[in-house]
N, C-alpha and C positions, 0 to 999 in steps of 0.2 A: 434708268427711270423706273417708276412704279407702274407695273403692268397689271392687266386683269389676272394674269396667271399668278403674279405675286400676291394679289389680294385673295385669291382663292387658296393659295398656300397658307397665308396668315389665318384665314378662317378655319382651314383644316387643322392647323396647329392648335388653335383655340379649342376646337372640338376634342382633340386628343388630350390636351391639358385638362380641360373640364372633366373628362371621363376619368383620368388618372386621379385627380384630386377627389372627386366624388366617390370613386370606387375604393381607393387604397389609403389616402392620407389627406383628410380635410385641412390639416395644419399647413400643407404646402400651398394653400390658396393665398394669394396676395404677396406681401413683401417679406413675411417670415419673422422679422425681429419681434413684433408683439407676441407671437406664439412662443418664442424663446423666453421672453420676459414673463409670460404667463406660467411657463413650466418652472421657472426659477421661483415664482411667487407662491404657487399653490400645489405644485407637484414634486417638490423637492429636487428640481432639476431634471426630472425624468422625461425623456422624449422618446417616442417609439422609434426603434431602429429603422423601420421602413421609411420614415420621413426623409432621411438623407437621400435615399435612392430616388424617391418620387420627386423631391425638390430638384435634384440634379436634372432629371429628365424633363420635368415641367418647365423649369427655367431655361434650359437649353432650347426647347422648342419655342418658348415665348420670345426670348431675346434673339435667337438665331434667325427666326423668320421675320423679325422686324418689330416686335412688340416694344413699346416705349417704356423701358424699365432698365434698371441697373443690375449688375451682377453681385453687388456688395451685400445686399440683403440676403439673397440666396446662399452666398458662401458663408455668411454668418450663421444662418440656420443649419446648413450642412455641417459646418465645423462644430457647432454646438451639439447637433444630433450625434455626431461621431464621438465627441467627448462624453456625452451622456450614456451612449451605448457601452463605451469602455467601462464607465463607472458601474453600470448595471451588471455587466458580464462578470466583473471581479467582486461584486457584492459590496461596493463601497457605501459608506454612510451618506445621508442626504447632503451634508455639508461638503463632503469630498466630491460628490457628483456635481453639485453646483459649481464648485471650483473648476472641474473639468469642462463644464458647459462654458464658463467664462473664458477658459483657455482656448477652446475651439473657436469662439467668436473673435478673440484677439488674433489668433493665427489667420483667420479668414481675411480680416482687414489688412493685417501686416503683409500678407502675400499678395493681395490684390493691388495695393497702392505702393508696395515696396517701402512701407513706412512702419517699422516695428514699434516706435514710441506711440504713434497715434493709434495703432492696433491695440496696444495694451491699455491705453487710456480710454478708448471706446468701450472695451469690455468692462472696465471698472466704472466708467461714468454712466453708461447706458444699460448694459446687461446686468451687472452686479448691483449697481447703484450705490456702491460704497468703495472707499479707498483703504480698507483695513488690510493689515499685513497678512491676514489669512488668505486673501486672494492675490495680493500684489506680487509676491515672489513667483508663484506658479504661472501667473498670467504673463509676466515679463519674460520668463524663460520660454514659454510657448510662443510668444510673439516674435522673439528674436530668432528662435529655431525656424519658424515658418518663413521669416524674411531671408534667412541664410539659404534654405532649400529653394525658395523662389528665385533668388539671385543666381544660384548655381544652374538652374534649369532655364530661366528666362533672361538672364543677364542683369547687370546692376544698373537698371534704368528705372526711374520713377514712372508712375502712370502718365504724367504729363511733363513736358519740358517747360519749366517755368523760368523765364528770364529773371535776371538779378535786378529787379526793380527796387527803388528806394523812395523814401519821403523826400521829395526834391524841394519843397517849400512848406513852411508852417501854415501858409494860407490854404493848403490842401485839407487840413484837419476838419474845418467846417463842412467841406464837401463830403468827406468820409462819414461825418455824422448824419448828413442827409441820406447817404447810401445805407447806413445802418437802419434808419427809420423806414426807408422804402423796403429794405430786405425783410424787416419784421412784418410789414403789411403783406408782402408777397407770400411769405411763409404761412401766415395765418390763413390767408385765402386758399392757399394750396392745401392745407390740412382740412379745412372745412369743406372745400369743393370736392376733394377726394372722398371723404366719408359721406357726404350728401349723395354723390353718385353711387357709392357702394350700397347705401341704403335703398336707393331707387332700384338698382339691379336686384337686390335681395327680395324686394317686394314683388317682382315679376314672377308669376307662377309658371315658370318654365324650367326644364332641367338645366343644371349647371353647364353641361357641355355646350348647349345652344347659346347660353348667355355668354360664355367665354368666346365662342366663335363669332357672335355678333360684335362683341367688344373689339376683337382683333380686326374684323372687317371695317368697323367704324374708325379704328386707329389708322388703317390704311387710307380711308377716305379723307381723314384730316391731313395726312401727308400729301395728298393730291392738291390741297389748297396752296401748297408752296413747293411745286415740283423741282425748282432749282436748288432747293436745300432739303436735306434729309433730317426730319425730326424723329425718325424711327430709331430704335435701338437705344443704347446708353447715351449716345451723343458726344462721345469723347472727341471726335474730330472737330465738332463745332466749338467745344470748350478750348481745344488747342488753338483754334483760330482767334478766339476772343481774348486769350491771354498773351498772344504773340506780340513781339516788339513791332513787327510790321502790320499793326492793326489796320484792317481795311473794311470792316463791316459797317454798313450804313445804319443810321438810326431807325429808319422804317423797317429794315430787315430784322434788326434785333428785336424790335417790338413784336413783329410777327412771330419770330422764333419763340419768344417768351410765352405768348398766348397759345400758340399751337402745341408747344411742348407740354404745357400744363394740361391742355385738353387731351392730347394723345396719351400722356401718362395716366390720367384719370380713367380714360376709357379702357386702357389695357388692364390696369390693376383692379378697378372697381368691378369689372365684369367677371372676375374670378381667375384671371391668368396669374402666372407666377413670375415675380421679378422684384427688384429692389427700388426704393424711393431715394436712395443715396445719390446715385449718379444724376437722375433728373433734377434734384435740388441743386447740385453743382452746376448743371447746365443752365438752369434758370437764374442762378446767382451770377454766373459768368456774363450772360447777356444783359442782365439788369445792371451789373457793374459797368459793363461796356457802354450802355446807354448813358449812365450818369457821367462816366468819364468823357464820353463824346460831347455831351452838352456842356460840361465844364470846360473842355478844351476849346469849344466854339467861343465861349465868353471870356475865358481867362487862359489863353494859350501859353503864357509864360509861367503860370502856376500849375495847372493840370497838364503836364507835358505829354503823358502817355496813357490813353484809356485802358491799356492792357493791365496796368496796375490796379485799377478800380475793378476790373473783371475778376482778378484774383481775390481781392478782398470781398467782393460780392459773392463769390463761391462760398467762402467760409461763413459769411453772415447769413445767407439764406439757409444753408445746411444747419448751422448752429441754432437758428431761431425756429426751425421746423423740428429738429431732433432734441433741442434743449441740451446741446452738448458743446459748449463753447471751448472747452479745453481741447477736445478732440479736433474741432475745426481749426483752431489756431495751430496746433502741432502738425496737422497733416499738411498744411500749406508750408509750414516751416521746413518739414522734412523733404517735401517735394522740391523746394527751391534751394535747399542747403544754404540759405542766406537769411539773416535776421534783420536786414535793413528795412524791411517793410513791416516789422513787427508792431510798431506803434500804431499806425492806422489800422492794421489788422486786428489788434486787440480792442481798439476803440470801437470800431464798427461792429465787430462780432459780439462783444459783451453788451453794447447798447441794443443791438437787434434782439438778442436773447431776452434781455430784461423787458423790453417793450412788448415782445411777443408773449411773454409770461403775463404781463398786465392785460393784454387784449384777449388772450385765450389761455386758460390754465393748462390745457393738455398739449403734449407734443404729438407729432405724427405717429409715434409709437404707443404712447400711453392712452390716447383717446380710444383706441380699439379695446383696451382693457377696461376702461371706465364704462364703456357701453355694455360690457358684460357684467358690470358691478364689481370689478376687481380694483381695489384702491391700493396702490403701492406705498409702503412706508420705506422710503429710501434713506440710506446714509447711516442709520442706526436702528437698533431695536426700539420699539415703542416703549416709553416709560409706562409701566403698568398703572402708576398713579394718575396718569393723564386720562385713564379710562374711568376714573371715579370722580364724582362731584362732591363738593363739600357737604351738600345737603344729605348725601347718603351716609356720611360717617359722623356728622356733628352730634353733639349731645344737646338735646333740647331742654331737658330738665336739669337745672344746676342751682347751686347755692349762689345767692347774690347778697350784696350789702348796700345800704343806703348811704348817701353822702354824709348824713349826720351820725352814722354808726361810730362809736368811740374806739380809740386805740385798744383799750383793754378788751372790748367786745370782739374786735377783729382778731386779736391775739388768741382769745379763747376759741374762736371759730377755726382758726388754722390748726390749733392743737387737737380739736375734736375730729376734724375731717381729714387731717393729714394731706390737705390739698396744698397746691403751690400758688394759687391765685383765685381771685373772685372778681366778677364784673361789679362795677359800682353804678347804681341807678340813682337818678335824682328823685325829687318828690313826685314827679309826674310819671315815673316808671321808665323814663328815657335813659339810654346809656350815657353815663357821665364820664366813665373811665374804667380803670382796672387797678386793683391793689394786689401786690404779689408779696411773697416771703421776703424778697430783696428789699421792698419798700419798708416792710416791718422791721427788718434788721437795721436798716438805716436810721429809722426814728428812735429805735431803742438805744442805739449808740449815741444819738443826739440827746437822749434823756428828755424827750418831750413829755408833757403831762399825760397821765393815763386817760383823761377825758378829751384828748385832742380828737376832733372829728376826722374821719377818713379822708374827707375832701382836702385836708391840709397836707397830706403826704402821698396820696395815690396819684397815679399817672392819668392826667385828663385826656378826654377824647381827642383833643387837637394834636396830641403827640402819640396817638395810639395807632398801631397797625391793626387792621381788621380784615375779615374775609367776607365774601358774599356767597350765598348758597349755590349759585350757578357757576362758580369757579371750580377748576379742577383741584384735587388734593395736591397735585404736584406744584401748582402755583402757590397754594397756601404754605406748603413746606418751604419753598424757596423764600417766601416772605419772612418766615420765622428765622431762616438761616441768616438773613441780612442783619438782624438785630441780636441773634443768639438767644431768642426767647422760646419758651416751650408751649405757648398757648395763644390762641387768637379768638376774640369775640367774633361771632358771625352776625352780620347785620343785614337788614333788608336792602335789596338793590336800589330801591327808590327812596329809602329813608335811613341814612347812616346812624340815626339815633335810636332806631328800633332794634333792640336785641332779640334775636330769634334762636341763638344757639351758641355753642362753645366748641372749639376744636383744639385738641391737645396732641402732643407728640405720641402719647399712648394710643390715642384714637387712630393716628396715622399708621402706626405700626400694625394695628389690627387690620386697618384698611389694606395695607400692603399685602399682608398674608391672605386676605380675602381676594384681592385682585389676582395674586399669583395662582390661587386655587381656581378661580374662574377661568383664567387664561389657559391653564393646563387642561381643564375640562373641555373648554372650547376647542383647543387644538386636538384633543383626543376625538371628540365628536366629529370635527371636520375631517380628520384623517380617515375615520371610518367611512365617511361619505365619499372621500376621494378614491378609496379603493374600489368603488363601484364604477360603472361606465360613465366617465365624465362627459361623454358626448350627449348624454341624456339629462344633464343637469345644467343649471345656470345660476348666476347671481342676479337677484332683483334689487332694485333700489326704489323704495316707495316713500313718498313724502306725504305725511299726514296733514290734512287740511280741515278747516272748520266744518263740522257736520259729520265727519267720518266716525264710524261706529266704535273705533278703537280708542278714541280720545278719552282721557281720564280713566282708562282701564289699565290694570297692571298686566304684566306679561303672563302671570299665572292665570289671569282671567281669560286671555285670548288664546293661550297655548292649546287648550283642549279642542278648539275649533280649527286649528291649523292642520294641514296634511301631515301625515306621519313622517314623510321624507322631507322635512323642512327644518332648517336651523336659522334662527335669528342671530346673525353674526355680530352686528353692531348697530348702535343708534348714534347719529350725529345730531347734537343739539347745541344751538348757539355757537357753532364753530368748534365744539368739543366732541371728541369721540367717546362713547360709553359702551361698555360691554353689558348687554342686557341680562338681567336676572329676574327672579320671580316677582320681587316687590317693586320693580321699576315701573313707574306710572308713565304711560304714553301721553305726549302733549302735542298741541298744534305746532307744526313746523318740524317735528322730528323726521329725520331721513333714516329709514330703516333699511339695512342691507340684509337680505335673506338668501340663503343657499338652498335651492329647491329643485326637485325634479321638474323637467320642462312641462310634463303633463299636468303638474299641480300649480303652475304659475297663476292661472286665473283664480284658483281656489284661495291662494294666499291673498291676492288682491281683494277678493270678496270678504275675507275675514277682517281685513284691516280698513278698507276703504268703504265709503258709502255706496259707490257704484264701481263696477269693474272698468278700469281704464286701460 
């Protein structure tokens, strides 16, 4: 049982963990995976070598004395730190260092769960955020090697013994759908509650060692509420009970375990101790699935035969919806069970839970920490530079136009004089009627129409016309051109498709592309120079401009002289589109500005852009 001596030991462990983290490696605080993702995103995969040593010691103290946390997050960070250190020692490029970081993460998961496929997919799905061949080969080799070494030292046994469950009745599928919905709700609550508690601990004006000690003591106090069951540590024994064929947990006990495990994990990690969120999410998923299976068995005993099957699916669903890693969740259960008979309900509940969690809350348990720092990950592919430019930035506002009553011979002469390939056609009121192109002219010449034929008789009317609006990205406009194989688009007002305000051509887009490439190179260079400084004293700010703010309707070059010297305006998000700011960009109401700034200058940046400091 839990004694006063054990509580004191937990508090002392928290004190030591807090001291080590505050003194030697702040990255070792918490569950570690977001710090690895941050290193991949903005540091070229570079992690300080000391992080591995501090993380091992801090996590061992936290988990070993009873902290409610898993070992998977720490081993991912330790493996990633080792990979990063090797890359730095041998002077590898950033891309190769990132690859080694992903390899370390894959090896950690593969060796912990004895699941090499899931380890590789976790590294690609969560850490790298891409399945490109650049990462795939090295990550798979690393994962397989780690699993082989682990099996030779620890034996060829998975982390859990999973019975060979199967879908016994099609009537179970609606029950698994309900489980998926509940898993998403639990996962979203888990994410928000954890970070709310972390924010509360961060606001307390006391040294980190005392916060961590208090968190561990409170975790022990939570365990005292259910002395006959241990909610401390990773909880692997309880998971094994929940998924066993001789399932015997009561409904009330599982509900208590779910609530207390959530509370204990939050207190352990939010207070600054070191451990993972992977195993606790599996624990909560297992007891949630067991509850759903128990209720279903009570009402439909011939359909829902064994609650243990629902516990397995619940594990995958809660982890997947909290980490937004459905492929990893599905494969890890598949590898542990060595049986695909449960794959249909597993895929159904896991994917449904992940999609619903994404709708309810956009961030995963890993990416929320990054967003709170102002770091927005672009996963899966490089950002199309044309997505950072709006049509209004590159369109031509002054252009030759023709009227609907302009004759064929006049249009022909105009094409010859200007060497243009098309003109907007306006009606008698100046509204956009359509467009006339060289192709239209060639067609009517071939048809030998009279020279006095009005342009309205052979031009393309607005009803058949593709147009662009000024607030669209250049990438969208280019895609629209490609669907018809055309070289130009009229730009019309958002609220009035008959009001012509500009003209965008392929030549304009080529110039825009070159401009965007130049901007991105300049931004990367400036950001890299900032990253070479002590990143512990810098942060990302996200500021939303509102009515009345002093920066509204001013250009970047107007506000730049007032900004602190150590400040980079990284991006502007407007109407769901991301823009790279430049001198003549005009700031508008609703713009979300991301700035990279020294911590000491954060208030000064707010003061320059906002009406009041918030």
